Every structure is written in C-alpha cells, then in structure tokens.
C-alpha positions as CSV (number, residue, x, y, z in Angstrom):
1,M,95.9,-131.0,-34.8
2,S,95.5,-132.4,-31.3
3,N,92.6,-134.6,-32.5
4,V,94.6,-136.0,-35.4
5,L,95.9,-139.5,-35.1
6,Y,99.4,-139.9,-36.3
7,P,100.3,-143.1,-38.2
8,A,103.2,-145.3,-36.9
9,I,106.5,-144.4,-38.4
10,A,109.8,-146.3,-38.5
11,I,113.3,-145.0,-39.3
12,G,116.6,-147.0,-39.7
13,R,119.0,-146.8,-36.8
14,H,121.8,-145.1,-38.9
15,D,119.4,-142.6,-40.5
16,H,117.8,-141.8,-37.1
17,A,121.2,-140.7,-35.6
18,R,122.0,-138.5,-38.7
19,L,118.6,-137.0,-38.7
20,R,118.7,-136.2,-35.0
21,E,122.0,-134.3,-35.5
22,V,120.5,-132.4,-38.5
23,A,117.3,-131.5,-36.7
24,R,119.2,-130.3,-33.5
25,A,121.5,-128.1,-35.6
26,A,118.5,-126.7,-37.5
27,R,116.7,-125.9,-34.2
28,K,119.7,-123.9,-33.0
29,K,119.5,-121.9,-36.2
30,G,115.8,-121.3,-35.7
31,H,114.7,-123.4,-38.7
32,P,110.8,-123.4,-38.8
33,V,110.6,-127.2,-39.4
34,A,113.2,-128.4,-36.9
35,D,110.8,-128.9,-34.0
36,F,108.4,-130.9,-36.2
37,L,111.2,-133.1,-37.4
38,L,112.5,-133.6,-33.8
39,A,108.9,-134.6,-32.7
40,E,108.7,-137.1,-35.5
41,L,112.1,-138.6,-34.6
42,R,111.0,-138.9,-31.0
43,R,107.9,-140.9,-31.8
44,A,109.5,-143.1,-34.5
45,R,110.3,-146.7,-34.0
46,V,114.0,-147.2,-34.6
47,L,114.7,-150.4,-36.6
48,D,117.6,-152.1,-38.3
49,G,117.7,-151.4,-42.0
50,H,116.5,-154.8,-43.1
51,S,113.3,-154.4,-41.0
52,L,112.1,-151.3,-42.8
53,G,110.5,-152.7,-45.9
54,R,108.7,-150.1,-48.0
55,T,109.2,-147.2,-45.6
56,A,110.2,-143.7,-46.7
57,G,113.8,-143.1,-45.6
58,L,116.8,-141.1,-46.6
59,N,117.7,-141.4,-50.3
60,C,114.5,-143.4,-51.1
61,H,112.4,-142.5,-54.2
62,V,109.0,-141.7,-52.8
63,T,105.8,-141.2,-54.8
64,Y,103.3,-139.2,-52.8
65,R,100.2,-137.1,-53.1
66,I,99.4,-134.0,-51.1
67,N,95.6,-133.5,-50.5
68,F,94.1,-134.1,-54.0
69,E,97.0,-132.9,-56.1
70,P,98.6,-135.1,-58.8
71,P,101.2,-137.5,-57.4
72,K,104.8,-136.4,-57.2
73,R,108.0,-138.5,-57.1
74,R,111.0,-137.2,-55.2
75,I,114.1,-138.4,-53.5
76,L,114.0,-137.8,-49.7
77,V,117.4,-136.2,-48.8
78,L,119.2,-134.4,-46.0
79,P,119.2,-130.6,-46.5
80,E,122.8,-130.4,-47.5
81,D,122.1,-132.9,-50.4
82,Y,119.0,-131.0,-51.6
83,R,118.9,-130.0,-55.3
84,E,115.5,-128.9,-56.6
85,S,116.5,-129.5,-60.2
86,R,117.1,-133.2,-59.4
87,G,113.7,-134.0,-58.0
88,M,114.6,-134.0,-54.4
89,L,112.7,-133.3,-51.2
90,S,114.5,-132.2,-48.0
91,V,113.6,-133.8,-44.7
92,L,113.7,-130.2,-43.3
93,S,110.7,-129.2,-45.5
94,S,107.2,-129.7,-43.9
95,T,106.3,-132.3,-46.5
96,G,109.6,-134.1,-46.2
97,A,109.4,-134.3,-42.4
98,A,105.8,-135.6,-42.7
99,I,106.7,-138.3,-45.2
100,L,109.8,-139.5,-43.3
101,G,109.2,-143.0,-41.8
102,L,105.8,-143.6,-43.5
103,R,105.0,-146.9,-45.1
104,E,103.4,-147.2,-48.5
105,R,99.6,-146.4,-48.5
106,T,99.9,-144.4,-45.3
107,R,98.4,-141.0,-44.8
108,M,99.6,-138.3,-42.5
109,A,98.3,-134.8,-41.5
110,Y,100.7,-131.9,-41.2
111,R,100.8,-128.2,-41.3
112,D,102.8,-126.1,-43.8
113,L,104.9,-123.1,-42.8
114,L,101.8,-120.9,-43.0
115,G,99.8,-123.1,-40.7
116,A,97.5,-124.7,-43.4
117,L,96.5,-128.3,-42.7
118,H,97.5,-130.8,-45.4
119,Y,97.3,-134.6,-45.8
120,V,100.2,-136.4,-47.5
121,T,99.7,-140.0,-48.7
122,V,102.7,-142.2,-49.5
123,L,101.8,-144.2,-52.7
124,H,105.1,-146.0,-53.4
125,V,108.6,-146.2,-51.9
126,E,111.7,-147.4,-53.8
127,P,114.8,-148.0,-51.7
128,P,118.0,-146.2,-52.6
129,A,119.5,-147.5,-55.9
130,T,123.0,-147.5,-54.6
131,D,122.2,-149.5,-51.4
132,T,122.9,-153.1,-52.2
133,N,123.3,-154.2,-48.6
134,P,120.0,-154.5,-46.8
135,D,121.8,-154.4,-43.5
136,S,123.7,-151.2,-44.3
137,D,122.2,-149.3,-41.4
138,D,124.1,-151.8,-39.1
139,V,127.5,-151.4,-40.7
140,P,129.6,-148.4,-39.8
141,P,131.4,-146.7,-42.7
142,G,135.0,-147.9,-43.4
143,P,136.7,-151.2,-43.2
144,C,135.4,-153.8,-40.7
145,A,137.4,-156.6,-39.1
146,A,136.3,-160.2,-39.8
C-alpha cells in the first residue's frame, strides 16, 4: 500500500494515551494488528476533546461501509470492553484500527489479517452517549480542585 494516500486522522489526548498503552501491550503479546494501530497513533494529530468534532474515537457509535457492503453501525471500543453481541468493534481489529480517528465521509485503505486490501468509509459518527462534558479528554478522573 505504499502508493496509497492516508487521510488525516485525529485522536483525543486522553484516548491517545490509553490507546498507546493498549497497542504496546498487544505488540508484546504478538497481536497481528498492534503494529498497524501503533502506526496510526504515530501519524495522528492529538487534539483536545472539544476539537474533534465528528471524528471516530473510543466509545463513539460509528456507521461505516467496507468496500461495497451494506453499512454497519458499531461502537468503537478498547479490546477489554469488546462484546460482539452488543454491536461493538475493537480498535485492535483491522477495521477498528483503520476507522479510528477518521472524520465523517472519509475513506481509508487497509489490509485485513489475510492481507486483502479493503476500503472503509466512515458515514456517520455519534459521540459517546454518556459523555456530557465536551472537554472530558482534558479532565483527569477523580475530584479536581477549584
């Protein structure tokens, strides 16, 4: 895929740190998608949460199409949160790593575990339902002093 242009991607600061830890741990275990995820994290623009707009990030509902298949709607999650029966997509899957950081109406080429070339197009992104603070990537968990 050396002749393929990769679209710009953006990831929230808090998600980027978590994803980097997950990808490094997966690489140590020999996970087949770890290097792809690490490469995506290296080329991503790291932004504050409120700057992301309609970008596919952790716990977002993402509607996407692979090649010419019918659209699918999944929640993009960390591998430890993945439950197939609940319509989730792990960031440690080839498709999940390709979708991560893409804006709506953006297309990305990627290879599956067998080496076949696919194109994924992000059609729609909905932010996480439980995230009511648009600046949540900037706020550490736990109480904060005023």
